[in-house]
N, C-alpha and C positions, 0 to 999 in steps of 0.2 A: 317356376322357384323364382320369387322377387328378391334386385337387387338394384340399392341406390349409388351411387358414386356423383363423389361432391367436389368441384376443383373453384380454382377463380381467387384460392388467398393466397395469402402476401402481408410482406410489408410496409406500411404506406403510413405517412407523415398525418398528421393532423389537422384533420382540412379536408384530407382525399376523397379520393371516389377506390370504390372494387366492386362488378361483377361476381356474382357468386354464381356456379350452374352445376342442379343436380341431374343424371342424367337415371332415369327407373328402367328396367327394367320389367316384361309385367304385361298382362293387359290391365290391372286393376289402377292406373296410372289417373287415365281422364273421364273415371268417373270418381273420383276418391279428393278426396279432402285433401289439403298438402300443407304442412305447414316447415318455417326453417327452427331450426333451435337449435343458441347456443351454450357453452359452458365457458364462466370463464374460469380461469385458474383458483384451482381450492373453494369454488361456489359450486351447489349444480345447476344443474340440463333446467336452462329456463323459456320460452315458446317465444320468438321473437315480430314471427307475423303467420298468415295463414290464406290464403286461395282457396274457396270454392272448384268445384268444378267448374261452375261457367264464367269466374271471373268474381264470384265478390271475392274484397279482402279486407282482415283486419291486421292492424299492431296491436306491439307494445306502446307504454306511454313514452316510451325512454328515445324509441328508435321514431315512432311517428311525425313525419312529416322528413323523414333526410332520406330512410328506406323506402326502396323496392319493389314489392311480390311481385311476378310474372310466373304467367305459363306458356308452352308452348306443347297440346294436348297431343299432335298430328304425329313432335315425335320425342313425346315422353322427357320435355324433359320440363325442368326447373328451375328460375334468377328468383334472383336476393340482387338488388341493385343498392348497393351504399353510398349512401354520398356524405360528405361535409363528418366525417370520421372521425368518433374523439379517442386519447382512453381506453378507454371505461366502454368498446367496443370489441375491445380484446379479447377472444378468445377462442374456441373453436367451434363451426357451424357445421352443423346435421340438415341433412331432409330427412321429414319424413308424415306420417299418417298424420292426423290430427282429425276429431280429440280421440285420447290414448297412444302414443305414438306403439306401434306394433316395438318392440325388443327384439322381436326375429329382425327386422329391414333393420337397423343399425346401423352405415358404415363405417367409412373409417373420419368423413368429418375434413374440416380445409379449417385451414392453420388460417385467424388476421390478427395477425399484431398490427396497432398504432400508436406508433411508436417516434417520436424525433430522434 
C-alpha cells in the first residue's frame, strides 16, 4: 500500500525559505514521475513542480527561479526547496504522482503560510 507523508511546512515571513519533505512508502517511487501540488485557500489544487525518475524538472511559472524540486530515490524521499516566499505561496502542499495524481495517494499535506 502506498503512503505519502508530507512535512516541513510552517509560518514564514515574506522572503523567507522552507524545505518540504515527502516520504513515500512502496516500491513505485524510484521509477515514477512525482510532483508537488498546492491548494490555496478556496482555490483548486494546482501543480507546482515535477521531477522525472531521472531528475528532469519542470516548474509552474509562478515559482520558477524560486523553488527547487529534488528527490532521493534510494530513500524514497521527495523534496521541495522554497526560497523568496511570497504571500501567494500560502496553501497546503501535497506530493503525488504525475501526470494524473492518484486519488488514493493523497496524504494530509503540509501547511505553508507566508505572512508578516
